[in-house]
MARPA-286930 format. One record per residue: x, y, z of N, C-alpha, C, CB in turn; residue in one letter. Coordinates in steps of 0.05 Angstrom, whole numbers, plus 5000, padded with zeros to 4 digits. Each point is the difference from the previous one (the first is absolute). Glycine has a CB too. Layout:
REM MARPA-286930
XYZXYZXYZXYZA...
REM end
This chain:
REM MARPA-286930
323577663209499650175024502349985020495049954993X507050225004502349985018499250045029502950164962X498549705056499550025029500550295010501249515006X500750624982500750265009497650194995504949914991X493950074985497750174994497649935019501650034952X498149715053497749935018500450115028499449584973X503050405038500650105026499850305001502949615009X497950524970499850294999497150094999504450034976X494049825009497150064999498649945026500149904950X500949895064498949925026500350225021500949524988X501350635009500550215020499050274992504049755013X494750264964499050264990497350065014502349934955X497350335053497650085013497649984983502750315027X497649744947497849974981498849724999502150374973X499849435028499149725001498149955024504349864976X496650245046498349965024497350144999504249955026X495850294962497550144997498249854981502350445008X498949474970498549834981498749755013503150174963X498649705052499049755014497950065020504449784994X495950445022498150085021497350074987503850175029X496349974949497450074986498749754990501850444986X499649385003498849754989498949835022503250014962X498249985062499049835022497350115011504949885011X494850384986497550125011497850024981502850255030X497449654946497950024980497649835008503550104965X497049655043497849815006500249965031500049764953X498550415061500249985029499149735012499350495001X498749404987498949755010502149774997495350154988X505949844988501949794995502450035018498549964953X502550295050502350055017499449945029501550364969X496149705040499149945028500049715005497350415000X501849434981499949715003502849895004495849984972X506150105010502749905002501350085026500450014950X499450255057501150105025498849855024500750464979X496749505021498649875022500949715003496050304994X504249564983500949725001502849985011497049904961X504850275029502750005011500150075029501650124955X496950085053499950085028499149795019499150454983X498849415009498949785016502149785003495450114985X505949824992502049795002502350085018498749864955X502450395041502250095016499350035029501950224960X495849915046499150055027499549745014498150434987X500749375000499449755013502649855006495649994976X506250015005502649855005501650145021500049844953X500050435048501550155020498949935028500850394966X496649605037498849935025500649715008496450344992X503449484988500649725006502949975009496649854967X505350275019502849995008500550125027501350014952X497350215053500350145027499049815023499350454977X498649405018499049825020502049775004495350124989X505749774989501949785001502650095015498249814957X502950435035502350105014499450065029501650184956X496049935049499250055028500149755016497250384986X501849405003500049745014502949915006495749874978X506050155002502849925004501450175020500149834954X499550445045501350185018498949965029500750334962X496749615040498949945027501349745011495650234987X504949584996501349755009502850065009497249734969X504250445016502750085008500050145026501450044952X496850175051499950145025499249825023498750414974X499549405021499249825022502449825008495250004984X506349914997502349835006502150175015499149714959X501450535033502050175013499150075029501350194956X496249895046499050085026499449785020498150384977X501449385012499349785018502449855009495849964976X506249995006502149815009502850084990496549655000X503850424974502850014990501350275003498749664968X499950565036501250265002501250094974500949915048X500550324952501450104976502649854995497950445008X503549505013502549854997500249805024502350394975X499349405020500549815021503049935001495449824996X505650135028502749935004500149725012501450485007X500249344982500349725009503049945002495549864980X505049925034502749894999500749894972499749905049X502850104945500849894974499249714997503850325000X494849634977499049734994497349935011504649884999X494050325013497449945011498049924979501050325036X499149804940498149944979500249714991500250474985X502349425015500449724992499449815023503450154968X496949945057499649845023498750165022503949714987X493450335011498750175020499649855026497850244964X504349735052499949855025501150175022500549574976X499250345049500950155023503050045001496249835024X505349984963502950035000501050254986500249505001X498250594979500950244984498550245013500749734956X500850415061498750215017501750255001497849645027X501150564984501450265004500750045029497550204960X504949865045501050065026500050315004502849575001X495850535019499950305003502750135002495749935023X506249924987502750135003501650004973500149855048X499049994932501649984975499750264984499549494998X502650675003500050254985498350225012500749734961X498350235064498350205013497550054984504050205020X494549594973497750024982498050205011500749534985X498550435040497950175011500950305002498349615026X504150434982501050275001500250134974502649885039X498249974941500250104973497250094989504049694992X494050145012497450064989498750235015499549524987X501150525038498850215015500650284988500349705041X502150334948500750264988500149994969502550105042X496449704946500149984971498150194986501449525005X499750654977498250184985498449844979503350385007X494149674993498249874981498549785013503150124962X497849785062498549795013498150125020503849684994X493650275002497950115017499749845026497750174959X502349565038499649825023501249744993495850245015X504849605006501049734996499349835024503850184972X496149565023499249825022501349734996495650235005X505449655016501149724998497949795002504250175020X496249614968498249785002501449735003496850264974X502049565040500949725001498049834984502350075046X498849774936498349834983500749715005499750364965X498249485041500449725005497649844992503150125038X497149624965497849824994499349855026501549954952X495950005050499149855024497449874997502550325026X496549574995497449855001498550125024501949564978X495650535017498550125022497649805006501350494986X498349465040498049815009497850165015503549625003X494050324991497850105016498749745013499150424968X499049625049498749775012498649824980499450275040X500149834936498549844980501749904977496050255012X506149904980501549924976502850135000495649954975X506049995005502650124997500550084971501749725039X499950494957500550124974502950084998495250164997X506149784980502750094995499950304994501549554983X500350605029499950294997502850124996496050015029X504050244962502450165000500150165027500050034948X502349985064500450145025501350274994500449565027X498350664980501150274994500350135027497850044954X504850005053500550155024500550304993502049595022X496550594990500150284992500250185025497349894959X503950345036500150215021497450154997505250044999X493049955021497350114997500050304991498549685034X503350484978500050284994501250064972500450095050X501949784944501250054974498449884978504550005022X494349774982498449874979497750174992501449555017X497450605002497850174994500750234981498149895044X504650164953500850224983500849914972501750245040X498649494956500849904974497849844986504649995016X493349934998497949844988497350095012503149604992X494850294996497350065009498949785019499350264957X502449565051499049785016498850105026503549704980X497850505033498950095025497350144997504650065015X494950054961497550124994498049824988502450414995X498349335002498249814987498549835020503049994960X497250075066498749855021497050044998504050055029X494549734968497150024999498649915026500449934951X501249945065498949915027502449975019496049754978X503650345047502149995019501950244997499749505000X502850465004502050224999502649914989497850215040X504049994953502649954990501849925022499350334963X503049575029502049915020501050245017501449634970X499250325056501050215017502049885019495750274996X504549845028501949905020499349745013501150465007X496449444989499249765013501549764987495450205011X505549615005501549774991498049774993504050135028X497149684956498549764992497450084986502049745039X498250444942497750084984500649964971498550345034X499449584950500249964972497950174986501949535006X498750574970498050114982499949834975500750475018X496949444975499749824977497950114981501449605029X498650294947498050074980497349905006503650014968X494450145023497249925004499449734988498750475000X502449474977499649744987501349785015499850234956X502749825054501349805016498549945026504350154981X494550055031498449965024497649824995501450455015X497449584961497849824993500949724996497750374980X504749605008501149724997500649875026502050144956X499150035063500749895026497649995019504650184993X493249965000497650015016500650125027498349604976X503050635023500650155025499250294995503749675014X496250485008499450284998501950155018495249914990X504350355013501750175017499949895029499250414971X503249555041500149895026500449705000497150365015X502649514962500349714999503049925003495949974970X504549785038502649905006501149844976498949995050X503750064943501349864979502749915009497550264966X503549535023502749905005501550024974498549695037X503850454964501750044976502449825003498450474993X502149364987502349835000501750074975497549625026X505250394978501750074977502849875006497450444990X504149564988502849895003501850245004499049604971X502550405051501850205006502650004984498149995044X503650214959502450024984501849765004499750495004X500449405020501849775005498749734992502050265038X495649754950498849754990498049885019504049934975X495950175051498149895019497250094995503749985033X494349854973497350084998499250145027498949624968X500050625029499250165023497150074997504650185005X494149895017497350085000499250175023499149594976X498950585020499050175021497050034997504450255002X494349815020497150055001499650304998499149585027X498950504956499450284996497050055001504250064972X495150185032497250094998499650184975499549985052X498349994935499450174976499250285010498549594972X503150605021499450285007498250144980504350015024X496149934950498450134980499949854974501350425022X496749664961499749884975500250224978497049635020X504550324959500350204979498949894973504150185024X495350014959499049944973501550174980495449885018X505950004962501550154980499149914973504050055030X497350054949499449914973501749764992498850464988X502949445030501749774994498749755013504250284997X494849544987498849765010502149825013496550034966X505949965023502149835011500650105029502049904953X498150365051500650115026497649955019503150364979X494649685012497649975017499549715008497950394978X502949425005499449725006502449865013496950004961X505550105035502349845008502250145015499049744962X500450475053502250145015499050075028501850204957X500149795062499550085027502150225006498049545014X501250674999501850235006500450005031498450284959X504149755049500750015028502150225004498949505007X501550565018502250205006502649904991497550155039X504250044952502749944989501749865021499750404969X500349715055501749895021499249715008500850465016X496649494984499049735006500749814978496350205027X503549884948500749824978503149945000496150184973X505550025034502949965002500749805022500750464982X497949575040500549815022499049724994499650385031X498149604957498849744993501849854980495550195009X505549954971501549874979503150005005496450134969X504349985054502949995008501750174983499349555015X499750694976501550184983501650215016496649924965X503050105060501350215015498950274991504149725005X497750464986499050264990499950024970501950195040X498549584946500050004971497150004989504449765000X495450314974497349994988500549924970498050365032X499749594955500149904972500250214979497449625016X501250604988499950204979499450285012498549654968X502250555017499350285006498150094977504450095025X493450024983498150124980500250305001496949605004X503550534974500450294999497850134984505049945004X494150305005498250164985501550264992496049805024X503950274951501550244990498350245003502649714968X498750525031498650264999498550024974503550215028X494249924972498450044975501750124978495850065028X504149824949501550104977502949935000496950364999X504049485019502949925001500649814977500150065049X502349964941500949824979501049745013501350394970X497149405027500649755014502649874990495249935007X505350104967502549884989502450145011497649884958X502350385045502250155012500349935029499250374968X498649625046500049935029501149725004496250305008X503149514973501149735002503050004997495649824982X505550334998502950014996501450125025499350064950X499650145062501250125024500049805023498550454985X499349415018499949805022502049774995495250115007X505049814968501949784994502950095006496849824964X503850435029502750105004500650025030499650264956X498549835060500450045028500049745016498150444995X500149384997499749745015502249814994495250075000X506149954977502149814992498949764987502750175037X499149634959499249764985498649795016503650094972X496249945054498849795016496950005000504050025028X494950204961497050025000499150064972499850165048X497649754947498850064973497850205004501149544983X498750654998497950205000498449974974502850325029X494649654973498349984976497650185002501549534994X497750584983497650164999497649824997502650384981X495149745020497549854997499849884972497750305034X503449844947500049894972501449744998499850474983X502449505032501549754999498649795018504250254992X494449845028498649815017497449904989502150235038X496749944945497449924988500250024969497550185042X504149644945500450014971497449944985504749865007X493450005005497649944987498350254994500249555022X499750634999498550244997501350194980498449965047X504350044953501550174980499449894971503750105035X496349644963499549884974497250064990503149635010X495050385009497250064993499850304991498249655034X503250534978500050284991501150024972500550165047X501849704947501150004974498149884979504449985022X494349804987498249874981497750194993501249565019X497650585001497850184994500850234983498149885043X504550214960501050214983500049914970502950175038X498049584958500049894972497249954990504449795010X493850125008497249954992498750274992499849605032X500950624982498950254993500650094971500550125048X502049844943500650064973498549824980504550155015X495349604992498649814982497050064998503449665012X495450415011497150065000499450254985499549765044X502150454961499650254985500449964970501650265041X500449584951500449944973497649874988504949975008X493949835006497649874991497750194996501649585022X498050604998497950194999500250184975499749985051X502950124945500350184978500149874973502450295030X498249464969499849854974497149994992504049725011X494250225009497250004995499050284991499549635035X501550584979499350284993501050084972500150115049X502149774943501350084975498149944977504549905018X494049884983498149944978497850214999501149515006X497950585017498050215000501150264989497849775039X504650304969501250254991500549994970502350075046X498849714945500549974971497450014984504049725009X493850175002497550004986498950294998499049535016X501350625006499150285000501650164980498749965049X503850004950501750164982499449924971503650035035X495949724960499349914973497450144991502349565007X495850455011497550144993500450294995497549675026X504350454991500650294996501350044974500550075050X501449764942501350034974498049974977504249815021X494049994982498049964979498250244997500149515010X499150615013498250234999501450254988497549805040X505150214961501550234991501749954975500250155048X498949674935501449934976500350244982498449545003X499450614993500150234982502050215012495249914985X504650135041501750205013502949924998496350125031X504349624973502749914998501150034972499249685036X499050264945500850034972500750304993497049614988X501450585022500650284995502650085013495150094997X505349825029502550075014502449894987497550025042X502249744947502249884986500750144974498849575020X498950524967500450154974501350265004496049784983X503650355039501150275004502749995014495450195002X505649565002502849985009500549875027500650404974X497449495040500549865025501649754994495750195021X506549784992501849774996498949755014503950304995X496949464995499249755014501050005029500149764956X502250355050501150005027498250165018504649964982X494450275010498350165017497349865003502450434985X496649444994497449875001500149765020499150134951X503149715047500349785020500450105028502049724964X499550505039500550125027497350105011504750144987X493649984996497450095010498349785010500250374968X499749405018498449775009501249895026498749894953X504050095048501249905025499550175023503549804973X496650475024499550185022497149985009503650314982X494649674998497149965008499649755016498750254959X502649535033499949765016501150045028500349724958X502050425044501350065025498250165018504449974978X494350235011498250185015497749845012501350394970X497549445013497749845010500949815023498050034954X504349855041501049815021500750135025501649714965X499950525034500950135024497650135015504550084978X493550015007497650105013498649785016499450344963X500449425025498949775014501649935025498249834956X504550175041501749945023499750205022503349794969X496550485024499750205020497449965015502650314973X495249655013497449955013500149745017497650244962X503849565027500349755015501650045026499849754957X502250415042501550075024498250145020504250044973X494250145018498150145018498149805013500350414972X498649415011498249795011501549815021497350024956X505049895036501549825017500950135026501449764959X499850485039500950145024497750085018504050164973X493849925014497650075016498949765015498950364967X501149415019499049755014501849925023498049854957X504650185039501949945021499650205024503349804965X496250445029499550205021497549935016502450354973X495549575013497549925013500449765018497550184962X504449655030500549765017502550045018497949714964X502750535043502450065016499949875028500550444975X497149535035499749875027500349704999497050375013X503249514962500449724997497549844993503650055032X496849714959497849824992499849795023500750084949X497149915063499649815023499449724989498350385029X503549434977499749724991499749825024502750104959X496450015063499849845025498149764998501050425026X497149604954498249774996501549754992496450334988X505949714999501749784991502649985017498150044952X501750065072502450025017501449735005497950395021X500649404983501249745006501849914977496149885029X502850134947501649914977502350194994495949794981X503850475022502150194995502449975019496550324982X502849635043502149965020501849764994497050225034X501849584953501649774993502350074981496049715007X503750514978502150084982501450255009497449794963X502050305062501450235010499050264988503849725007X493750284983498950244987498250155020500249784954X500350485051498350155018497150014990504050275014X494249785005497250014992499150284991499249645032X502650554969499350274989502350074981497450155041X501949904934502050064979499650284990500249514986X501950655016499950274990501550024973499850175047X498749904931501250024974502550185000495549914979X506550015007502550164999500850054971501549805044X499050454949501050074973502650145004495350054981X506849845007502750115000500250184976502049615024X499850584978500450184977501049854975501150385032X500449404973500949834977497849854988504349965021X493550004993497749864988498650154978499349775043X501350494956498850174979501650014974497950265036X504549634966501850004977499149804979503850145030X495449624979499349784981497750084982501549685034X496250424976497950064981500650224980496949865034X504850344975500750224981501949894978499550345038X502549504971501949894980498549824980503850015034X494649814977498649824982497950154983500649635033X498350584977498050164985501350144976497450075042X505050044962501450134978500749804977501950345033X499149434975500749804980497549914986503949845027X493950114988497549914988498950214980499149745043X501050514965498950214983501550014974498750255040X503949734961501650014975499449764982503750245024X496249524989499449764983497250004989503349745028X494850364988497250014991499650204977498549875046X503250324952499750204979501249924973500150345036X501549444965501549934976498149934976503949845030X494249994976498349914978498350224989499949565021X498750604995498550234990501850204985496649945038X505850104973501950194987500849914972501750135045X498949604953500849904974497750024980503249705023X494350254987497650034982499850294990497749635024X502950564995499750284993502150084979498150105046X504449804956502150064983499549904972503149995038X495549784960499549874974497750134984501749585021X496950624991497850134986501250184979497149985041X501849994934500950174978498250244997501849594976X499450655021498350244999497849994980503950245015X496749674961497949994979497649835007503650074967X497049705045497849825008498650115025502549604981X499050535036498750115024498150224994504049885024X496650284956498250234993497349894988504250304992X495949464997497549884989498549855020502249984956X499049995069498749835020497550155011504449795013X493550054991497550125011499649905028497950014954X
REM end
C-alpha cells in the first residue's frame, strides 16, 4: 500500500462520503464515542481555563498592586537593592523624558527602604514605601484598596498600612506609630506618625509588612534629597512592552536598568509556561484514553461490515482507499467530539464570565497571592492543542481496525454470516 496512493485516497471526496455514511450507520455507538470525547475535551478545556484564569489573575494582581508593567532602577539595584543605588531626577532628564514618552500611560516614583515600626504594644520590621499620592493612584490599586480611613494626601506625618499589619501592631486609624530606619548616611533616624488609612490587597507580604508614606517625607527621613529608588510605569493598552523597554533603555542610557514585569516576576512566567506544557500532556492523556474507545468502535464497525468490505474489495476497492476510509471515519468521530467539547467548554467559560467566588478560602489564597475571584480564561492558542492531539489520535486509533479490514479476503467475507 504505497503512501502516495493512501494520501491520494485520503483527499478523495468519495472516501469522505464513504466514511461519513459508515459513521452514521449506528447512531447510538457514534453518539457514545462523540459524547465521551466531548465530555473529556470540554472538561479539560474548562479546567485549563480556570487554571490559566488563576495565573492571569495573579499576574494582573501583581502588576496592579506593586510592580506595574515596567520598572526603572539604578544600575545594579537587583544585585544590591539598597538606598545607595538610586535614581537622580536630573540624570538624563528622567521625569521630562517619561512625560512625553509614547506608549507610557502613567508613571510614579517610589522610595524603597527597610525599617522598624513601633506601636504602644509591639514592634514589627517593615518595608518603607515612599509614594507620590496622586501619581501612585494612576499606576497601582493601592489608593483604591483602602478599607478604613483614607488615602495619603497633603497632611504630614501620616502612614497608610495593611489591615493585617494593623492587627499585628494592634492599632487602628488615628493610632500613633514610630517609624525607625537607617538613613543613606548610615544614621538611625525616626519619626512619629499617625495611621491615616488601612488597605487590603491580594499580596499578603504587602498587607503584613509594608508602610506607605508621602514621597517627600520618605526622602527627607532617609536623607535622599530629591532622589528615589525606582520608577513604576504603566503602558498603554496593547503596547509592546519589549519594544517600549528597548526605547527606554536607549533613551535613558547605561546608568539605569529597565525591566518588564516578566523579568521582575519570573516565577509567574514559569508557571504560565508550565501550564502550557501541562495542557499538551493532559490532552494527550485524555485522547489516549479516547483512542481505545474509538478503536473499539471501528473494530466493531469493521466486523459488522465484513461482507460489504469483501464485496467492495472484490469489485476493485484498493487497500489504500479502504485504509483511508477507516482513517477518515475515525477522524470524523474524533473531530465531532472535539467540536461538541469546544461548545461545552466555551459555553461553561461564558457562564462563568463573572468569575468564581473563592472568598470563603480568602485567608489561605491571600497567602499565595491568589485573588478570591477567578475568571476562566481561554486563549486562542489553547484551542490548538486539542485539535492537534485529536488528529494524531484519530489516525493512530484507526490503524488497527484498518489493518484488520485490509486483511479480509473477499472469498471468506462473502461466506461470513
